[in-house]
N, C-alpha and C positions, 0 to 999 in steps of 0.2 A: 475474691472471697478469702484468699489465704490469710490465716490469722484472725479472721473475724468469727464472731459467735452468732450462730443463727438458731433461733427457736422455731421449731416446726410443729405447730399444733395439728394433730391428725397424721403425724409422721409415720405411724406404724401401719397405715392402711395401704391399699393398692397403689395409689399415686405416690404416697409418702415414701415407700421403700425405694422407688426409682429416684425421687428427688433427693433423699438422704444420700444415696450412693453418689449422685452427681455432685452434691455439695462437698462430700468427703473427698472426692477426686480433685476438687478445686481448692482443697486445703482448709476448709472451714471446720470449726468445732460446732457440732450440731447437738442441740438440746431437744429431746423429744418428750414432752409431757404425755404420759400414757396411764390409763386406768389400771393396767396390769403389766408391769415391766417384764414379768416372766413370759408373757405371750408376745413380747416385742424383741426378744433376744436375737431374732433373726437379723436385726439391723446391725448388731455389733460387728460381725465380720465384714461389713461394707466399708469400714474405715480402719485406721490404725488404733492400737490400744489407747483408750482414753479419749478418742476423737468423737465418739458418739455416746452421749450421756442420756440414759433413760431416767426420767424423773416421775415419780408417782403423781398422778393427776386425778383429783377427786371431782372434776367437772365443776370447779369453783365458779360461782357466779359473781359478777362485779369485778371492777378493776382491781380492788384490793386483793381479792383472792388470786388474781393472776400475777400479781407483782413478783412472787418468788421465781417465776419462770422467765421473766423478762429483765430482771435486774442483771446488769452486766452484758446484756445482749446487744448486738449491733443492728440486726435485722430480724424480722419475723415473717412467718408465712402461716396463713390460716387455711387448712385443707378440710376442716371439719364440716361434715354435712351428713344428713340422714335421708334415706329414701322413703321411710315410712314412720309414722308416729306410733309409739307404744301407748301413749296416753295423749289426750287432747292438749294442744298447746306445745307439743314437742318441737314442731317445725319452727314456731316463733322463738322458742327458747334457744334453739341451736343456731338457726340461720340468721336471726336478727339480734337477739339479746347477747348471745355469746360473741358474735362478730363485733357488736358495738363495744363490748367490754375489752376484747383483745385490741381493737383499734385504739380505744381510749388509754389503755394501759401502755401500749406501745408509744403513744404520744407522750404520756406522763414520764416515761423512762428514757426519753430522748433518742429512741431508735431512729436510724436514718432512713430505713426502708420498711415498708409493709406490703406484702403481696396477699391479696384476698382472692381465693379461687371460688367462683360462683358457678353459673351454668348459663348456657345460651338461652334456655327457656325462662330466665328470670323476667318477670313481667307483673307489675302491680295490678294490671287489669285481667290477668289470667283467671280462669275459673278454678285452677289448681292451687291449693294451699302451698304446696311445695314451691311453685313458681312465684307466688305472691311473696312468700317469706324470703326467698332468695333475693328478690328485688328490694325488699325492706332491709335486708342485710347489707346490700350494696349502698343504699342510701345512708344507713347508719355508719358504715365505715367511712364514707366520704365526709360526713359531718364531723366525725371524731378525728380523722387523719386524712385531710384533703389531698395529700401527696401520694396516697396509697395507689398501687397499681392493681386493677381488677382484671382477672382473666375469666373468660366464659367459655369453657370447652363444650363441644357437642359430646355424643357418646364416646367414652374413652375405652379403647381396646388395648389388650396386651395379655401376657401369659396368665395373669391372675384375675382377669376381668370377670364380671358377673353377667355379662351379656352373652358373648359367644359360648363361653363355657357352660352356662346354664342351658341354653338351647341345644348344645351338642349332647349334653347328658340326656335330655328329653329324646333326641333323635336316636340315641343308642337303643332305646327300648320301645318307644312308641311308634306306631305306624303313621301317626299324624303329628304335624307340627302346627299348633294353633297360632294365628297371628291376629292381633287386634289392630284395626286401622291399617291395613296392609299398604295403603298408598302414602302414608305419612313418610316424609323424607328426613333422612339423617345424613350427617357428614362426619363419619367416625374419625377420630383423631387418635394417633398412637400415643400411649402413655409416656414413651421416651421423649416425644416432641413436646408434650405438656410440661414435663420436668425441665426440659431445656428452656421453655418459655418462662417458667418461674425463675430459673437461674439468671436468665438475661434480664428479667424485670428487676431483679435484686441488684444488678450491676450497672445497667445502662442509664445514664441521666435522662435520656429522652423518653423513658417509660414512666417517669414520675407523673402521677395524676391522670394516667391514661387508662382506657379500657380496651381490651383486645378480645375478639371472639376467635376461638381456636377450632378449626375444622381440618379434616384431611383433604387430599387432592380431588376427591370425587364425592358426589352426592348419590345416595341410593334410597330407594323406597324400602320400607320394612320387609316387604315380600322379597325384594331382590337380595337383601342381606341373608334371609333364610335360605333362599335357593342357592346362593353362593356357598353358604356354609355346608349345605347338603352335598354340593359338588365336591367340596374339599373332603368331606367325610366318605365319599363314594357310597352314599346310602340313598335308596329310593324311598321317599316319604311323601305323603300327601300334605301339601301346605294349604290350610284352609283358613278363611277369614272367620274369626269367631264373632258372632253377633254381639253388639254392645250389651244387650239385655242379659245374655248368657254370661258375658264377661263380668258384669256387675254382680250377678248372683254368686259367681265363683269367688270374686274378690271379697264379698261379705264373709264367706267361710274362711278364706285365707287370712283375713285380718284377725282371726282368733289365734293365729300362730305367732310365736315369738319373732320369727323372721319371715313375714309373708312374701311369697314370690310375686304377688300381684295385689294391688289395693285399688279402691275406687278413685283415689286421687291420681294414681299413675295412669289409669284409663283416661282421665281428662288430659293428662300430659301427652299421651300417645295420639291424641287427635289433632295435635298441632305439629307443624314442621319444626325440625331442630337443626337448622342450618345457619351458616354465617350470613349476616346481613350484607347487602351489597355495598353499603357505605362504611362498614366496620373495618377497623384495623385488625390485622390477623397475624398469622405466623410469618408471612413474608416480611411484614414490617419489623419483626424481631430478628430477621436474618435467618429464619429457619425454613428449610424446605420440607414440606409435609411428607411423611412416609406413607405410601399406599398400603392398605390393609392386606393386599395380596402378597406383600413381601414378608408379612409377619404372621398372620393368622394361621396359615397351614402348619407352621412350626409347632404351635402349641395345641392345635386341634388334632395332631397326629395320634394322640393317645385315644381319641374317640373314633378314629377312622376304621373302615373295613379294609383290611389288607394294608400293604405299604402304599404311601403316597409320595409323589415326587415333590420334594421341597425346593423352594426358590434358592438360588445361589446366595451364599452369605455375603 
């Protein structure tokens, strides 16, 4: 990657900051389109002066609007995704239409590589709009840029994640940790491993036109993850299965908030397993050994724990 220019859409987010750091270490110049450059300045220290460029991004639709961000670039990565709609059609606009525009503009400007980060749950037949539009986005990317590499991670964990951190905050003050569909299975994958997968997909010839599903070394049920978290926190809490009817009523109320912690669409997602398919290519095919969550999670959940906790060796 040394000397190459990489445009990273969604580079200021959770996964983005880890990817930007990794690309900077490999000598790339990274362009990060962002709606608010002032809120993305945390990326600047991850590279040398001038190596990470923040470019105002108005969320332009269509290939022409994306041209300024891709002119002169060698490779591009699309990390943009949303977990909830603020208005009807947002999932389709972000996951499908914007993905298509990025792929088309990348092709038009002669980029050698495009990596599109989707999700394991992507499925055109899913009852969830999130999953449907993720699948539609993959299809649109393949049509516009057939050589693109598609990555489908399971739940991504790491210091700034919205999964363990959110539930740990609940466990600090609530005597109960509610779980929807407690037997749903997940295969949590470390954010650093996903960033490494993106980097490999940008460099290795054998990743062209391939799809990889990214999961960690172990599969857990939702309930097992919550009980593990409580063990790390050294907190006694009642883990209860929230009835779907009650969850849907709560979600209706939460959906009135700007950043809802739960939506009815997410409830649909939580009723399906989120694990790597048996016949899918994965981290091992990219030469990456998956990091167990037990080696990482205790380090960043220490702030929520009762008393001192024993951290795994670095």
